[in-house]
N, C-alpha and C positions, 0 to 999 in steps of 0.2 A: 185509517178508512172508518173512524168513528164519525167523521163528520164528511159529507159526500156533497160538494158543490153540484146541486141541481141546474141546469139550464138547459135550453132548447135552442137550437141556432133558428136565426128566422127562416123560416120558409120550410122546417124539417116535417115532415110528413103533411106537408101540402097536398091538396088533392086538387082538381081543376078548380077553375076559378070560381064555377057553381057550387062546390061542395064545400060543405062545412069542414072543419079541421077536428079530427080526434084527438084527445089528451093535450087539448089546447089551453093550458094553462103553464104561465112561465115567472116562475118565482123568481124575484130578484135579489134575495138572500140565501146565506148558507144555511142547511137546514142538519140537525143530527138523524141519526138514524129513527130515536123515537120519535121525531116530528114526522118524519117522512111515512113511517109505518104506522102512526098513530092517527092519519088523515088519508083517505082513500083518493083525493085528489092529488097529493103530493106522491103518493106511491104509483099513481098514473104516469104522473110526470117522471118518475125515476124507469117505469118500462120505455118511456118514450126515450129517454138516455141510451136506454139498451138499443133500442131500434136504430138510433141513428150510427150506431158503430158497425151496423151492416155495412158489406162491401159496397165501393161506388165505383166502379173504373172507368166511368165517362172521362174521357180525355187522360186518363191515366199513363205516366211516363212508363209503365211497364211494358207496353207497346214497343218502346223503343230498347228495352233489355234483352230482346231476342231479335229474330231474323224477320221482324215484319218492317220494323222502321228505324228511321236516323233523327235522332235528336240535337238538332242544329241551333239552340241557342248559346250555345257555347259556354259563356260565363255563367249560365242560369242555374240555381242548384238541381232542377230537375234533369237538366243536362249533365251535370256532373255526376248526379248517382247513375245516371244509365251509362256513362264511360266507366264507372266503377266494375260494372256488369259487364260491359263489352270488353273490357281491358284485364279482366279477373284481379282485380285491384282492393276488390271487397273482402273483408277479414271479420275475426270473432270480435274485432271491437269497432267494425264501422260496414253495417249490411243495413242499406236503407229501407229495404221491405222487409226486414225480419219482425219487427213489432212484437218481439216474446214479452217484455214487460208490460207493454199496452195491452196486449190481449188477455192477461194473466188476471190485471186489473178490470178488465172489462168482465172476465170470468166472475171474480170476488163480487161485483155489483150483481151480477146475474144470481151468483148462489145466495147473495142476501134477499134481495127479490124473492126467489123461490121459496128460501124457508119462512117468511115473515109475511107473505101476502093473504093467507088464509086468515090470519088473526086479524087483519087490520079492520077497525070497525067501519061500517057504514049507516047512513042514516035509516033510520027506520022504513021512511017511503019508499025507500030504494031498496030494499031487500032482496025482492024478487028479481029487479034486475040483475044485481051484483051475484045472486047465486048462477045466472049464466054466465056473469062475464068473469067473475073472478077464477074459476075454473080455465078459462078461456086464457085469461092474462098470464095465470101461470103456465100454462102450455106453450104459450107464445115464448115467454123467458126461458124454458126448457129448450126450444126450437133455437133460440138466439143462441144459448150458453153450447147447444152442439155443433152451432155452425163456427161459433168461434175456436171451438175444438177442431173441425174440420180445416180451418185456416192454420192452425198450428201445425197440425198432421201433415198438410200438404207441405210445409216448410220445412218441417224437424222430423217427421216421420213419427218417432217414439216420444210422448211428452207425458210429463206429471198429469194426474187427474185428480182433479180436486172438487168434489161435488158438494161441498157443504162451505158455508163460511165458518172460519174459524178466527177466535179472537186472539191477539197477538200479545203475548207478555214479554214486554223487553228483556226481564230478567230470565226468561227462558224459552230459549229459540231452538228449542231442541225439536219441537212439532212443526217447525218450520221447514226442516231439511228433509226433502222428497226425494224418491228416486225416480226415476223415469218409468212410465207404464209402456208394455210392450206395444207395438204397433196394431197384433191383432186386439189387444185390451181397449186401445184408444178405438179401432174401428168399431168394435162389437159396444162400446159404450156409445157413441155416436147413433148407430142403427138401433138398439134399444130404445134410446131416447125418441128418437123418431115413432120406432113403432108405438111407443107408449101414449104418446101425445094424439095421437091421430083421431082417437075417441072425442077429445075433447074441443077439436077443431072443426071450423064449419067448412063446407065445400067451396063456399063462396062468400063474399060479404058484399052489403048494398052500397052504393056510391059513396058514402060518408065516413065507409069503414076500409074502403080500398087501399090496399099496402098492407094491410097486417096478415098474419099466418095463417094459411090455409092447410086443410088435409095434403091440399097438392104440392105446397113447398115442404111440409114435412118427408113427404116421401121423394121430392126430388132430390132434397139430400140426402137420403137415404140413397139414393139412385148415384149420384155423383160420387158419394165418400166408397160405396163400394164398386165402382167402375175403377177410382184409382187403388183400392185395395187390390185389385185384381191384377193391375198394370203391371208391367214387367220393373218398375223403380221397387215395389214392394214385395212383390211376388216372386220370393226364389232368389233374389240376387245375391249373388256369392259377395258382394262389395263389403257388406254390412254382416256379415256372418261372425265376426269378433267382436261385434259391439255390444258387451253385456256390462250391467250391473256390477259393482263391487262383489255382490253375492252371488253372481256365476249367471243370473238370469238373462237369456237373450231377448234381444229386445226387439230382432227383426228375422223371421222366419227364412231360412236358405233353402228351404224345399217349396218347388212350385206346387202349386194348388189348383188344378183345371178346373175345379168346382167352384172358386171364386168367381171366376167369368160367368158361370150359371146363375149364382147368386145377384151379380150384379145385373145381368139380363131379366131377372123375374123382376127386381125392385123397378127396372124402367118400367116393364110392362105393366106395373101396379100404377105407375102414373097415367100411363098411357088408358088403361081398362076404366079410369074414373068417368072418361067418355066427356068431360066438360071443357076441354082444349081442345083449339084448332089452329093450325098454321095460318097467320095473317095472308089473307088473300082476295083485299078489296078491289084489285088492280088486275084479273087474270088475265086480260088482253096487254097488257103493259108489264113485262116483267121484270125490267128495273125499278119502276115504281112499285111493284109490288114486295119488292124486297126493302126497296130504302125507305119506304113512308112509316116500316115498322119502329125505326129508328127515332124519327122528330115527331113521334103522334104517342098519345098516350093509349097504348094497345092494352088490352085486358083479356084478348082472347088466346094468345100464344104465348102472352107472359103470364108466368106461372106464380111469380114473386118479382115486382118490382120495386126496384128501391124509388120512392117518390121524391123526384126532383122539382123545386118551385120554378116556376116560367124564370127564363134568363138568356142571357147571350153571351157570357162569358166564354162557353166553350166554342162559340161561332167566331169570336174575335181572334182565341187563340190559334183556330186551326184552319180559316179562310187564308187563301193567298194575301199576299201582300199588297198586291196593285189598287191603283184609287178606285177603281170600280167595288172592289171587295173589302179593302181597307183592314185586313186580318193581319195575322202574325205567322201564320204558316211554322206552327212548332214544330212539324213531323215530316218526313220525307218517306214514302212508303219505298222499301227497297225492291230493286229488279228481282230479287228472290221471290219476294211475295208476290208482282206482278206477274213474273213467270208460274205462279203457281196457279193462275185461273186458266181453265182448260179452254178451246175453242167450242164456240156454239154448237159442236156438232159430237161434243162429247170426250173428243179427243186431247190427252196432253199437248201441250205447244211442240214437242219433242218427235212425238208419234208420226211415224208414216201414215199420209193420210189425213193428218190435222188441218192442213191447207193454211198453217201459219206462215206467213212470208213478213222478212225484216224490211226490205228495200221498198222503195215504192211509197204512193200515198191514196187515198181514196176521199170520196165526196159523197155526202149521204145525208141520215138524219141521226140526231143525238137528242136524248131525254135532257133537258136543262134544269130539270128540277120541278118544273111549271108545265112544261110542254115540250112537244119535238121541235128540233129547230135544225135548221140547214147548216151541215159543217162541210168545210172545205178542209185541204192540204193535212189531212189525218193522216198520221203514220200507220201504214199496213201492219204495223206492230199491233195495233188495237183495234183491228177488224174483226168482226164475227167471235168475240169473247163471251164469254159467261156473262148473263146481265150483269150477275153482283160484282162484275168487275167496274162498270159504268156507275153503278151506284156507292162505290166504294173509294173511288180513286179518281182524281182528276188528273188529266194528261196535257200535252202541248196542243194547243186549239179545241179541249174541250170546251163545253159552255156551262155556264151557271146565272140562271134568271138573266136570260139574253136581253129581255125587254127593258130591265132595268141597268145591266152593266154595258149593253151596246156592243161587246166586241168578246171576243173566245178569249180564253184564259192563256196566259204566254209566260211559259216557265223556261223558255233555252235562254241561252246567253243573248243579251242586246247591250252592246258595251254604252250605246248612244241611247238607252231607253227612255230616261228623262220623267219618268212615273209611266211609261207605257208598257213595262213589264213587270212581271207580278213576283219576281224574284229578285232581290236587290243584285245591281248589277256589278258592283264594285263593292270591295273591301272584303275582310274575313267575316266578319258578322254580317249577319242578313238572315232572311225569313224565307226560307223553302227556296235556296239556290238549286236545287239538284235533280229538276225535270220532273216529279211527281208528287202530288200535295192529296192529302185524307179529305175526304169527302163524307164517309160515313157519319150518321149521327146529324149533319149540317140541315138547317130547318130552311126550307125556301121562303118560310114566312116571314123570316126577319131579311129585311134590305138593310145591310150596314151601311152602305154610302148615304141613304137616305135617312137614316136612323129609323126606319117605321117598322113595326111590327117585334115580333118577339118567337122563343122558342118553347114551344110545349112538348116535354119529352121525358121519360123516364129512364132509369139505367135496368135493364132487364138480367136480374141476378140469377133466374132460372126462367129458362122458356122451353116450350115443346119441341121445338128443332133439336136441342141437346139431347131431350130424353131419346127422340127418334134414333139419334147417332148416337148413344149410348148403347140403347139396345142392339143396333146393327153390329156396333163393335164388338160387344159383350159375345154376342153369337156369333161372329164370324172366328173369334179367338177359342170358343167352346168346341166347335165343329171342327170336324177332320177338314170340312169342305163347305164352302158358302151354299146356302139354299136360300127358297124364297123368303124366309122370314129374316135374311140379311138383307136380301134386296129390296124386300116392302117398304121397311122403314127409311133406308138410304134415299130411293127412288122419290119417296115423297117429300121429303128437304127438295130432291132436284126439280121435281115437278113443278113446285110453286114457282122457280124462277123459267121455266121453259126449257130445262137441260134436259137432254136425253137420257132414257132411263139406262141404268145398268145391269147386265154385263154388256160390253161394246167389245174390248177386248179380251183376246183371248187368256189373257193372266187373271184378268175379273172372275174367272171362274175357280181361282185357286185362294187358299188361306191368303198367302203372301200377297200376291196381287190385289186382293181385296182390302188388305190390311193397308197399303200403300193409298189406296183411293179413297178409304175412310180417313186417313191421316190428312190426306189433302182437302177432303170436304170439310173436315172441319178446320181447316187453316182457313179456306175462303168463307165459309158461313158465318165463324166468329172472329172474323179479322177486327182489331181495333177493340174487340170487348174484352181482352185481359186474359184471356186463356190459352194463348199460345206459348207463352212463357211455362207455365206447369204442364201443359202435355207433352212439348218436346222434352219434359224430364221423367215424367211418367213413362214415357216409352222407349225412354233411356235412347233417345237419337240427338241429344244436344251435343254431344262432343263431337258430331258431326255437322249440326247445322248451324251452331253456335261457336264453332272453333275453326273459323275460317273467314278468309276476305270475304265482304260483303259488298254489295254495287248499287250505285247510283247512276245516273244518264251523266252523260260530259255536258252539265251546264256552267262548267268553270274550265273553259278549253283555253288551251295554250294560244298565243299570238301567232306561231308558226300552224297551228292547226287552222288557225282564221285565216291566216295570210294564203293557205293552200287552198282555199276554198275560189281565191280570185275574185272574191267580193269583198265589199268594204267591210274592213272589220270589225268596225262599230256597228254593224247594222244586223237588224232582225233575220235576214236571211241567211247570213254568215253562222249567226248562233243556232237556227235551225238545222242548216247542212251538218253540222258536226254533234250534233246533241243525241241522236241515236245512237250512242256506242256505250255499252256498260264500262265504268271506270269504278277502281277499288275506292271506297270512303273510308273504310277501315279493314284492319286484321284484326278478329275478336278472338279471345282466348276463352276455353272451356277446359277443366280437368275434371277429373273423376271427382274429387272432392266437392265441386259444385252442384251436383246433383240432388245434394240436402243442404240446407242451410246450418251454419256453425252455432251451437247455444252461445250466447253472448258470453263472453271471458269474466264478466263482472257478475253474471248471474253464478256460474261455476266458482268464483271465489266466494261469493256468499253461501251456497250450498255445493260443496265439494262431493255430496252424492251422484250429483248429476255428471254422467260421463259423456265425453267429447263425439260429436259425429266423425265419421271418417275423414282422414285426411285431414283435419284441421287440429 
């Protein structure tokens, strides 16, 4: 680590086209620590590298690691990784999402920056400027380091804390042998760092600095960390009671502490009380657009910390359906389990009496196509009167996208003689989106892939206000014996943004258990395809139920007998649609108790025998 290769990916930390870039120095050679921290421009570049390691789950395969979607590129590396999690075949030597060594390398870079930035010389005519910015740089690096530790915490629980950079003497490696710190110590460190840096961070930045860490970002990380710490995975979970260091130190508390929920609620309220964020709400009369546009717009009102992403269309190409008008690769099929999680627009889950949910038959009416309302016909009643977030997040048979350009609805059913007129591959094992649904969220209607015009301008929201509202509601629901107005208020703000009825609606909504189910489902649909479901089902200790079962898609690969039984031409669109709306098993997934936390990589334990392994591995 005496030599650090400083690089900045093209487009890193790009703002809108009209904004200049900060930290806009791109060195082309290797530089030593002495070089980097003897030159303020190179030091700023080192900070940019830390920013580049912040999470970005746009289009991430992690959505296929859980009960949101199925990755069907078959031989693609991302699909293979997904199947490892789906089938429980990942291991101490093969954990695609683990990133233990990578995060500790990032932490070392952060430690070096934090230790040395104060002493970096600056030009005499810029002293006043850097008297303001150097403390901010240090605070930003401390935030990023704390976020790196959160990424390790949610994967492994108890991890070693290294808060300063140590030179490594190859002849004496004793100081590199570390014990794991306890979960409480890791959580307390992250929270303490967030508290300590708030004073050195601004409430907001002007356009040229958007994307930098703010007070709100620090408090949002604190909120998320304390929510995880209060959750069943880490709060009194007996599964980890016997995981101890060799000196007998317990790494996980087996005693439930109700007050952790109150700390989580208070931390969320700190963000709310800043009073500078608001839910994205420019289209109150169009709840579908009111939700959808946030994810292809550079929003800075609800988004507390954006991962700045340059203009581009790579995500659109991966996710759009396959047919000629769309020319995408349809990487992910939303599972029926996710589709069924969206409530009816009267606020009832589809399985509740009074919901009005109907499977058979079709309807005609109007749907938003990303640009305007369009007439639609022959839509299954399964898709009638659902939560507006459903229409903003998922494509289904005969839904529409940029109809004026594509000239026809989306067709995902089997069509044996499709000849390019179907949006899934009609034959063969390999194919793009052959299973009846397609992801829509984050796609930009500004981009016409068929005409190759336009582009997408979006960021990835690392933190947004809707999460903070739901953090507060969840924490208060768990802290109280029975939900009260404080729980309903912030949950209902999220629902009102998309014109969903406020709770309570069902009798069970008035109970802690009933509201727990509602809140968990609210997070599921609000944050679909944002990378949170994989972690939520673990911290709630429900993954052994939802990720340890058969998962379903629609019947877009029917048998010849099924098609023949329709009495229609077996190669026709009509026959494919007639047999489509039947859930079929696409995969039977495996999840064991040991999968709740990731294993410490075996090669790390081999290097440091002080590292005890997690349960079951």
